[in-house]
N, C-alpha and C positions, 0 to 999 in steps of 0.2 A: 510584591510591592517593595520599592526601594526604601532603604532606611531614610529617616528624615535628616535633613541637613540644616544646621544653624543658618539663620538669615533668609530662610525660604518658608513661605506659607503655601501649603498644598490645598488645592480646591477640587472638589468633584461635584458635578451637577447631574441629576438624573430625573427620571419620571417616577411617579408614585401610583398611578393607576394600575391595578393588578387584579387578576381573577381570584377565585376562591382558593385554588390550590396554592398559589404563590402566597396569598395572605395567610393561609394556615401554616405554611413552612416559615414564614416570617414570625408569626405569633409564637412558634415553638422556641424561638431564640430569646424572647422577652422575659424579663423578671416579673415576679408577681405584682410588684408596684406598677410596672408599665402595662401589664395586662389589665389591672384594675382601672388605670387611667383610660386605656382604650375602650373599656366597656362603658365608660361614662358618656362617650359621644352619643348624641341622639341619632345622628344620621350615619348610615352605614358607610358612605364614601369617606367621611371624615375618619371613621374608625379604621378603615382599611389604609388610608394614606398615613395616618400616624403609625400604625403597626409596621408598615413597610419601611417608612423612614427610620424608625428605631432599629429595625433589623439591619438596614444598610450601615447605619452608624456602628453597630456592634461588629459587623463584618469588617469594616474599615479598621477599626481599633484592634480587632483580633488579628488581622493581618500584620499590624505594626508591632503588637506586643507578643505575638505567638500564642496568645490564649484563645481557647474556643470562644466564639462569640457569645454563647449562652452563659459562660462562666464569668464574663466581665462584670465587675461590681462597681457601679457608679456611686459616688458620694455626692452630696448636694449642698450647695451654698445656702446662705440665709434666705435668698429669694428664689431658690429652687434650681439654680444653674447646676447641671451635672458636671463632675470632673472625676478624674482618676487620681487616686492617692499617689501613684508612682507610675507615670506614663506620659505620653504626649498630651499637649493641650489641644482642645478641640471645641468646635461649636457647630451648630446645625440650624438651618432655617428651612421652612417650606411654605409655599404659597400656591394654593390650588394644587395642580398635579406636579409641580416642580419641587425638587429638594436640592439643597446645597449643603455640603459638609466641608468644613475647613479644619486642617490639622497643622500643627507646628511643633517644633521640638520644645519650645518654651515660650513664656510670656502670657499675657492676658489677651485672649482672642475673642472676637465677636464677628458673626456673619449674619447678613440679612439678604434675603431675596424677596422681591415683591413682583407679582404679576401685574403689569400695568393694566388699569381698568378705569372706567369712569368713576370719579369720586364725587358724590353729591356734596355740595357746599365746600368744594376744595379750597376756594379762596378764604372762606371763614375758618376752616381747619388750619390753614397756613397762618392766618393772623393770630389765632389763639395758641398755636403750638411752636411756631418758629421764633427764633431770636430776632431782634430788630433788623440786623444786617441780612439775615436769611429772608425775612419778609420783604425787604427792599429788593433783593435779588429776584424773588418770585414775582413781585408786583411789576418789575420792569422787564420781565421776560415776555416776548411776543406771545399772544394768546395761543397760536398753534403749538408752541413749544412748552407751555406751562405744565402740562401733565408730565412730560419727560423730566423737567427740572424739579417738580414736586417730588417725584419718586427718587431722583438722585439725592435730594436733601434728606428725605425721610429714611432711606436705607442707610446713609452714612450715619445719621443720628442714632438710629436703632442699633446698628452694629456697634457703635461706641458704647452705648448703655449696656449692651449685652456683654461686651468685653469687661466692663466694670463689674458685671455680675448683678446689676440692679434692674435691668430690663426697663419696662415703661413705668416702674414705680417712681422713677425720678423725673422731674419736670423737663420736657424737651427744650424749653426756653433757657435752661440753666447753662447751656454751652452753645457754641456756634461753629458751624462748618461752612466751607465754600468749595463745592465740587469743582468749580472752574479752575482751581489751583492745580489740578492733576497735570503732571504726575507727582507734584509735591503733595504732602499730606493735606487733606481737606480741613483738618481741625485747626480752628482759628483761636478759640479761647475755651478753657474749661476750668478756670480758677475756682469756680463754685465746687468742683469735685476734687480740688487739690492736685490737679494734673497739669503738667506743662505740655503744650502742643509739640514742642521739640522732642519730646520723648515718645511720640506716637506716629504711626502711619495709619491714616484713615482715608479711604477713597473708594470710588466705584470700580468694579472689576467686570470683565467680560462675562456674559451669560447668554442664555438662549434668547431668541427673538421673542419680543413681547414681554420681556421681564427686565427688571433693573436689580442689580446686586451691589453689595458693598462689603468691605472688610475693615475691621479696626483691630490693631494689635500694637502693643507697646514695644515696638522694635522699629525705630525709624530706618528708612531705606531698605526695608525688607522687599524681597522679590516674591512674586506670586506665580506659581506654576501649577499645571494640571496634576492631579493625583492619579497615579497608576492603579486604579481600582477597577476590577472587572465585576460588574453586577450580575453576570450570568450565573444561573443556578439558584437565584432567589425569585 
């Protein structure tokens, strides 16, 4: 894997569905904390996907730091966001069988991927969770395109909150994005979080068919490139 360069965020997307042998190999790389969390999942397919996702993350970071994946020690922020004390910044998201990992040399980074699906009460969810300008954008979108716009907005918003390290503990209405500004940053205002939109790049990024993804990083003008990670062997 090539060294990380400043001004570039690297993205890898893959699949999580795996058989028992692959899952066992993945579990061997996890920390006791991660194994405990995996064991809490009620459904086996959720447990497998979480286990494989964490193993991919450890392998990606191990390739970058030179450490064995099993020896990587995560530290955790106030709201549970993992980070390395001395290493690249990273974030991970998974939805159904898809996983996305983002890494960068520095900054605050958030990634979100969502498999597009039918959302019950989508208009009501948008009304309650989107900022006024976002609700207007959603409401004036032609009906056939609303699902696509809903997930564009949602992924941008969740990626930004993940970059801040607060996740969905913060109100989604407390800031505003506009994905139609692409390739400019989608972040319109975030004064409630003490952030200036000009300090950020937030926007949707390419991903597999049937999904929507977004990145948020406090590095305006950053480029997004594929991460040269080979998942073979896991």
